[in-house]
C-alpha positions as CSV (number, residue, x, y, z in Angstrom):
1,M,63.9,132.4,98.7
2,S,63.5,129.3,100.9
3,I,65.2,126.0,100.4
4,V,62.0,124.6,98.9
5,G,62.0,127.5,96.4
6,W,65.6,126.6,95.4
7,I,64.7,123.0,95.0
8,I,61.8,123.9,92.7
9,L,64.0,126.3,90.8
10,G,66.6,123.5,90.5
11,L,64.1,121.0,89.2
12,L,63.0,123.5,86.5
13,A,66.5,124.5,85.8
14,G,67.5,120.8,85.3
15,A,64.6,120.3,82.9
16,I,65.6,123.4,80.9
17,A,69.3,122.3,80.9
18,K,68.2,118.9,79.6
19,F,66.1,120.6,76.9
20,L,69.1,122.8,75.9
21,L,71.5,119.9,76.0
22,P,69.6,116.9,74.6
23,G,71.1,113.4,74.5
24,K,71.4,110.4,76.7
25,D,72.3,111.0,80.3
26,P,73.9,108.3,82.4
27,G,71.5,109.0,85.3
28,G,68.3,109.3,83.4
29,F,65.5,111.7,84.5
30,I,66.2,111.4,88.2
31,G,69.9,112.0,87.8
32,T,69.2,115.0,85.6
33,T,66.8,116.6,88.0
34,L,69.3,116.1,90.9
35,I,72.0,117.7,88.8
36,G,69.5,120.6,88.2
37,V,69.0,121.1,92.0
38,A,72.7,121.0,92.6
39,G,73.3,123.3,89.7
40,A,70.8,125.8,91.1
41,F,72.6,125.9,94.4
42,I,76.0,126.1,92.9
43,G,75.0,128.7,90.3
44,G,73.3,130.8,93.0
45,W,76.4,130.6,95.2
46,I,78.7,131.5,92.4
47,S,76.5,134.4,91.4
48,A,76.4,135.8,95.0
49,R,80.0,135.1,95.8
50,W,82.0,136.1,92.7
51,L,79.6,137.9,90.4
52,H,78.4,140.2,93.1
53,H,74.7,139.6,92.4
54,P,73.1,138.9,95.7
55,I,70.5,136.2,95.9
56,T,67.1,137.8,95.9
57,K,64.0,136.8,97.8
58,R,61.9,136.7,94.6
59,F,61.4,133.5,92.7
60,Y,61.1,135.3,89.3
61,D,64.5,137.1,89.2
62,G,66.1,136.7,85.8
63,P,69.7,136.6,86.9
64,T,68.9,134.0,89.5
65,W,67.3,131.8,86.9
66,A,70.2,132.3,84.5
67,A,72.7,131.3,87.3
68,A,70.6,128.2,88.1
69,I,70.4,127.1,84.5
70,G,74.0,127.9,83.9
71,G,75.1,125.9,86.9
72,S,72.9,123.0,85.8
73,L,74.4,123.1,82.3
74,V,77.9,123.0,83.7
75,L,77.2,120.1,86.0
76,L,75.4,118.2,83.3
77,I,78.3,118.6,80.9
78,V,80.8,117.5,83.6
79,Y,78.6,114.6,84.6
80,R,78.4,113.5,81.0
81,L,82.2,113.8,80.6
82,L,82.9,111.8,83.7
83,F,80.2,109.1,83.5
84,G,78.9,109.2,79.9
85,D,80.6,106.0,78.7
86,S,79.9,103.9,81.9
87,R,76.6,102.5,80.5
88,R,78.2,100.8,77.5
């Protein structure tokens, strides 16, 4: 999958993570989508590195999507913990 494919996957993973974890985000929509893109990269890297699931060249691979969404959820939770109260 190309870098553009990972960015698109990250945007979709960020939207799904936001849907699964509703609430106010300190960064708004743009921050959430950037977290989704970073989560897709990190989730894919962790999946390939430690879970021994190589990154496929197909966009519709279930474990790749799960890793991207999982990475987005983790980053979104960490982001909320670190910067959640800064807007008050």
